C-alpha positions in Angstrom: 186.7 53.4 137.7 190.4 53.6 138.6 191.1 55.6 141.7 193.5 58.6 141.4 195.5 60.6 143.9 197.8 63.6 143.9 201.5 62.9 144.4 204.2 65.5 145.1 207.7 65.1 144.0 210.3 66.9 146.1 213.7 68.1 144.8 216.1 65.2 145.5 219.8 65.5 146.7 221.6 65.4 143.3 224.9 64.3 144.9 227.9 65.8 146.7 225.6 66.9 149.6 224.3 70.0 147.7 221.5 71.7 149.5 219.8 73.6 146.6 219.4 73.6 142.8 218.1 76.1 140.2 215.2 75.1 138.0 216.5 75.9 134.5 213.5 74.7 132.4 210.5 72.5 132.5 210.1 69.9 129.8 206.4 69.4 130.7 203.4 71.6 131.5 200.3 71.2 133.6 198.0 68.7 131.9 200.8 66.7 130.2 200.8 63.0 130.5 204.2 61.6 131.5 205.7 58.2 131.8 208.0 56.8 134.6 211.5 58.2 134.2 210.6 60.6 131.5 212.7 63.8 131.7 210.5 66.5 133.2 213.0 69.3 134.0 216.6 70.5 133.8 218.1 71.7 137.0 221.4 73.3 137.7 223.4 72.4 140.8 226.5 74.2 141.9 228.5 71.8 139.8 226.5 70.6 136.8 223.3 70.7 134.7 221.2 67.6 135.4 218.1 66.2 133.7 215.5 65.3 136.2 213.4 62.2 135.4 209.8 61.7 136.6 209.3 59.3 139.6 205.7 58.8 138.6 203.6 57.8 135.6 200.6 60.1 135.4 199.4 63.6 134.6 201.2 66.8 135.7 198.9 68.5 138.1 201.0 71.5 139.2 204.4 73.0 138.8 205.4 74.6 142.0 208.5 76.5 140.9 209.2 78.7 137.9 212.4 78.5 135.7 215.1 80.5 137.4 213.9 79.7 140.9 216.5 78.3 143.4 214.9 75.5 145.3 216.1 73.8 148.5 216.5 70.1 148.5 213.3 68.5 149.9 210.9 71.2 148.7 208.0 70.1 146.4 208.6 71.1 142.8 205.8 69.3 140.9 202.6 67.4 141.6 201.2 64.5 139.6 197.8 63.0 139.4 198.4 59.2 139.3 196.3 56.1 139.6 197.0 53.4 142.1 199.3 51.5 139.7 201.3 54.7 138.9 201.6 55.5 142.6 202.9 52.0 143.4 205.5 52.3 140.6 206.7 55.7 141.7 206.1 56.2 145.4 209.2 54.5 146.7 211.2 56.0 143.9 210.2 59.6 144.8 210.4 59.4 148.5 212.0 56.1 149.5 208.8 54.8 151.0 205.0 54.4 150.4 202.9 57.6 150.4 199.5 58.9 151.2 197.1 60.2 148.7 198.6 63.7 149.0 202.1 64.3 150.3 203.0 67.7 151.8 206.2 69.6 152.0 206.2 69.2 155.8 207.1 65.5 155.4 210.8 65.0 155.4 212.1 63.4 152.2 214.0 60.2 152.4 216.7 59.6 149.9 216.6 56.2 148.1 219.5 53.9 148.6 221.3 51.9 145.9 220.9 48.8 148.0 217.1 49.0 148.2 215.2 46.5 146.2 212.7 47.4 143.5 209.4 48.7 144.6 206.2 46.6 144.2 205.0 46.9 140.7 208.2 48.5 139.4 210.0 47.4 136.2 212.3 44.4 136.5 215.4 46.4 135.7 216.4 50.0 136.5 219.3 52.0 135.3 221.0 54.2 137.9 221.3 57.9 137.4 222.2 61.0 139.3 219.1 61.1 141.4 219.3 57.5 142.4 216.5 56.0 140.3 215.5 55.2 136.8 213.6 52.7 134.7 213.9 50.8 131.5 210.9 52.7 130.1 212.2 55.2 127.6 210.2 58.2 126.4 211.3 59.6 123.1 208.2 61.5 122.0 206.7 64.8 123.1 204.3 64.8 126.1 200.7 64.4 125.2 198.1 67.0 126.2 195.0 66.2 128.2 191.7 67.0 126.7 190.2 70.3 127.9 187.4 68.6 129.8 189.8 66.3 131.6 191.9 69.3 132.6 188.9 71.1 134.0 188.0 67.9 136.0 191.5 67.8 137.3 191.3 71.3 138.6 188.0 70.6 140.4 189.5 67.5 142.0 192.5 69.5 143.2 190.3 72.2 144.7 188.3 69.5 146.6 191.3 67.6 147.9 191.8 68.4 151.6 195.6 68.4 151.4 196.1 69.7 147.9 198.9 72.3 147.5 197.5 75.7 148.4 200.1 77.8 146.5 199.1 79.0 143.1 200.6 77.2 140.2 203.2 79.2 138.2 202.3 79.8 134.6 203.7 77.1 132.3 205.7 78.0 129.2 203.3 79.1 126.5 202.9 77.0 123.3 203.6 78.2 119.8 200.4 79.8 118.5 200.5 77.9 115.2 201.7 74.5 116.1 200.6 74.2 119.7 204.2 73.2 120.7 206.7 75.1 122.9 209.8 76.6 121.1 212.6 74.1 120.8 216.0 75.2 122.0 218.9 74.0 124.2 219.5 75.1 127.8 222.4 77.4 127.0 220.3 79.1 124.3 217.4 79.6 126.8 219.9 81.0 129.3 221.1 83.5 126.7 217.6 84.4 125.8 216.8 85.2 129.4 219.9 87.3 129.7 219.0 89.3 126.6 215.3 89.6 127.5 214.2 87.7 124.4 210.9 85.8 124.2 211.8 82.6 122.3 208.2 82.4 120.9 209.1 85.5 118.8 212.3 83.9 117.4 212.2 81.7 114.3 214.6 78.7 114.6 217.0 78.0 111.7 218.5 74.8 113.2 217.5 71.2 112.4 213.7 70.7 112.8 213.2 74.4 113.6 215.6 74.4 116.6 216.4 77.9 117.9 220.1 78.4 117.9 222.4 80.9 119.7 222.8 82.8 116.4 219.0 83.1 116.0 218.7 84.8 119.4 221.7 87.1 118.7 220.4 88.0 115.3 216.9 88.7 116.8 218.3 91.3 119.2 221.1 92.6 117.0 223.4 92.3 120.0 226.2 89.9 121.0 226.4 87.5 123.8 228.7 88.7 126.7 231.9 86.6 126.7 233.9 87.8 129.6 231.2 87.6 132.2 228.2 85.5 131.1 226.2 86.2 134.3 226.0 89.9 133.4 223.1 90.9 131.2 224.2 92.0 127.7 221.5 94.6 127.5 221.8 97.4 130.1 218.9 100.0 130.2 220.0 103.4 129.3 220.8 105.5 132.4 221.5 102.4 134.5 225.0 102.7 136.2 225.0 99.3 137.9 224.0 95.7 137.0 223.4 93.3 139.8 223.4 89.5 139.4 222.5 86.9 142.0 225.5 84.9 143.2 224.5 81.3 142.7 225.4 78.1 140.9 229.0 77.6 139.7 230.0 81.1 140.6 228.9 80.7 144.2 230.6 77.3 144.6 233.9 78.5 143.0 234.0 81.6 145.2 233.5 79.5 148.4 236.1 76.9 147.2 238.7 79.6 146.4 238.3 81.4 149.7 238.6 78.1 151.6 241.7 77.1 149.6 243.4 80.5 149.9 242.9 80.7 153.6 243.5 77.1 154.5 246.4 75.9 152.4 249.7 77.9 152.7 250.3 78.6 149.0 253.8 78.9 147.4 254.2 79.7 143.8 257.3 79.2 141.7 258.0 80.1 138.1 260.1 78.7 135.3 260.5 79.9 131.7 261.4 77.2 129.2 262.4 77.0 125.6 259.7 74.7 124.2 260.8 74.8 120.6 261.5 71.0 120.6 258.1 70.3 122.0 256.4 72.4 119.3 258.5 70.6 116.7 257.3 67.3 118.1 253.8 68.4 118.1 254.0 69.3 114.4 255.5 65.8 113.6 252.7 64.1 115.5 250.0 66.0 113.7 251.5 64.8 110.4 251.8 61.2 111.6 249.0 58.9 110.3 248.9 57.2 113.7 247.4 60.5 115.1 245.1 61.3 112.3 241.8 62.5 113.6 243.2 63.2 117.1 243.1 66.8 118.4 246.7 67.5 119.5 247.6 70.8 121.2 250.5 72.1 123.4 248.2 71.2 126.4 248.2 67.5 125.2 252.0 67.3 125.4 252.2 69.3 128.6 249.6 67.1 130.3 251.6 64.0 129.4 254.7 65.7 130.7 253.0 66.5 134.0 252.0 62.9 134.4 255.6 61.7 133.9 257.0 64.4 136.3 254.4 63.4 139.0 255.7 59.8 138.8 259.1 61.1 140.0 257.6 63.6 142.5 254.6 61.9 144.1 254.3 64.3 147.0 252.6 66.7 144.6 249.9 64.2 144.1 248.6 64.0 147.6 246.1 65.5 150.0 246.1 66.9 153.6 243.5 65.1 155.7 242.8 67.5 158.5 240.1 65.4 160.2 242.3 62.3 160.5 245.6 64.2 160.7 247.0 62.2 157.8 248.7 62.8 154.5 247.1 60.8 151.8 249.3 60.1 148.8 247.5 58.9 145.7 248.9 56.1 143.7 246.9 57.2 140.7 246.4 60.6 139.0 243.0 62.1 138.4 244.1 65.0 136.2 242.0 68.2 136.5 241.8 70.6 133.7 240.4 74.1 134.5 237.8 75.0 132.0 236.1 78.4 131.4 232.5 77.7 130.6 229.3 79.8 130.1 228.4 78.7 133.7 231.7 79.8 135.2 235.0 78.1 136.0 234.9 74.3 136.4 237.7 71.8 136.9 236.6 68.4 135.5 239.2 65.7 135.8 240.3 62.7 133.8 240.2 59.6 135.9 243.4 57.5 136.0 245.1 59.8 133.5 248.5 58.3 134.3 247.4 55.0 132.7 246.5 56.6 129.3 248.6 56.6 126.2 249.1 59.9 124.4 246.3 59.2 121.9 243.9 58.2 124.7 244.9 61.3 126.7 244.2 63.5 123.6 240.8 62.0 123.2 240.0 62.4 126.9 241.1 66.0 126.9 239.0 66.8 123.8 235.9 65.2 125.3 236.4 66.8 128.7 236.6 70.3 127.4 233.7 69.9 124.9 231.5 68.5 127.6 232.4 71.2 130.1 231.6 74.0 127.6 228.2 72.5 126.8 227.4 72.5 130.6 226.9 68.7 130.7 229.8 67.7 133.0 228.6 65.3 135.6 229.2 65.9 139.3 231.3 62.7 139.3 233.7 64.2 136.8 234.0 67.4 138.9 235.1 65.5 142.0 238.0 63.3 143.0 240.8 65.3 141.3 244.3 64.9 142.6 246.3 67.4 140.5 245.2 70.2 138.2 246.4 72.2 135.1 245.1 75.6 134.1 246.0 76.7 130.6 246.1 80.4 130.9 248.1 80.6 127.7 245.0 80.3 125.6 244.1 83.9 126.8 247.6 85.2 125.9 248.8 85.3 129.5 252.4 84.4 130.3 252.3 83.6 134.0 250.2 83.8 137.2 249.7 82.6 140.7 247.0 79.9 140.4 245.0 79.0 143.6 244.8 75.3 144.5 241.8 73.3 143.7 240.5 72.4 147.3 241.9 69.0 148.4 244.8 69.0 146.0 248.5 69.6 146.8 249.5 71.5 143.6 248.4 73.1 140.4 250.4 74.2 137.4 249.6 77.1 135.0 250.7 76.9 131.4 251.6 80.2 129.9 251.3 81.3 126.2 253.9 79.9 123.8 255.7 83.0 122.3 258.6 83.6 120.0 261.3 85.4 122.0 265.1 86.0 121.8 266.8 83.1 123.6 270.3 81.9 124.1 270.6 78.6 122.2 273.9 76.8 121.7 275.7 79.9 123.1 274.1 82.1 120.4 271.2 84.4 120.5 268.3 83.0 118.5 264.5 83.3 118.2 262.9 80.4 120.0 259.4 79.4 121.2 259.2 80.0 124.9 256.6 79.2 127.6 256.4 80.2 131.3 255.3 77.6 133.9 253.7 78.7 137.2 253.5 76.1 139.9 251.5 76.7 143.1 251.6 74.1 145.9 250.5 73.5 149.5 253.5 74.0 151.7 252.1 71.7 154.3 252.5 68.8 151.9 255.2 69.9 149.5 258.6 71.3 150.6 260.3 73.9 148.4 262.8 71.3 147.2 260.1 68.9 146.1 258.2 71.6 144.3 261.3 72.8 142.6 262.3 69.3 141.5 258.9 68.7 140.0 258.9 72.0 138.1 262.5 71.4 136.9 261.5 67.9 135.6 258.4 69.3 133.8 260.5 72.0 132.2 263.2 69.5 131.2 260.6 67.3 129.4 259.1 70.3 127.5 262.6 71.6 126.6 263.6 68.2 125.3 260.9 65.5 125.1 263.5 62.8 124.8 264.2 63.4 128.5 261.1 61.3 129.2 263.3 58.2 128.5 265.3 59.0 131.6 262.3 59.3 133.8 260.2 56.2 133.0 
């Protein structure tokens, strides 16, 4: 008979030195049989939603945290019953070392390193991922259930184990009464259901394969999803005068970053209003050009390209103040950040080496970046390493503002709405398409003259795209 043991999996550091994560949902329940590297949960860090793979092959013995719980890195989140082979495959993966029959939360977790060799008995090849481990084994089917008798035996073994977790196991998501399967939906839909107080088991899915969609949840309640502030519940009990929401996730990180930026870097903001009629005419011609067929082109696309050209002539705006080393770091590349309003809050993913992209490549990158951000799937790597940012407040009908710097960057430009307005053109009053540009910069790095020259160059390109020829 194969010997079995209980293994605990602690929440790993998911990157960027983050100290905690929120359990969004479990993909498994107690009694499920899982394979190595099978996705067992979705967790939300302060920067991104991450799928968490299993470090063991075995049976889920206990889930220590419920969806919605904020868990510190290093705390146990799930226990597995594994045999000796499964323990050998997953022990080093889960904790960076071998493990005893039952590992407790008191033992400090050790993060695996990329340089470490494969553990004994592990697959020959592993694919890296956000938690530092992975396997060639792919699991595409649904988890299988243990027989009732085996589940009872498992509970008895857990009770007899001297070091078994003492805390009660939270109730797992209930299965559909007819099919025995849990309701199928996506993380944003589950978040919406929680906000609206909707039990997904009561909702019939109209999506592919019975998937529960956002519309299904909204139609079930007869209410609409809150748009301006997604963290505030849409349904407020009658008589309640306040709604309180925990500060966590992206909202918490954004608040801390903005406070740090505002009170560390001396901000200066300059404004310039530009006649962008030639840019809008160019945009119309490009959309009609077969070479750009299938590409999503917007004023942001042209403005982003103009920013990259202007930065080439004004490199001080693409730099960083290194307080620790008392150095100014000037970047010879541009990782262009684009502020994106998402259901999780404000994020600023960036396009790596954007200055090397053609207009078509830039259009593709922008489209993919915004779609990924709104779906909540932006990786931590795409949210770090930015060197200059754009915030497109014009999509909200706003003309100008005073944007706060993304921490670690020297400047950010806000693009206002494109509006028809009376304008002096060729010494005559005419109706033209006008945009306001708002540039904020760190006065430690950028002098007023340098900031003004950058803004003037950007405005010149948008007023007459042919000016690019004089700058490259």
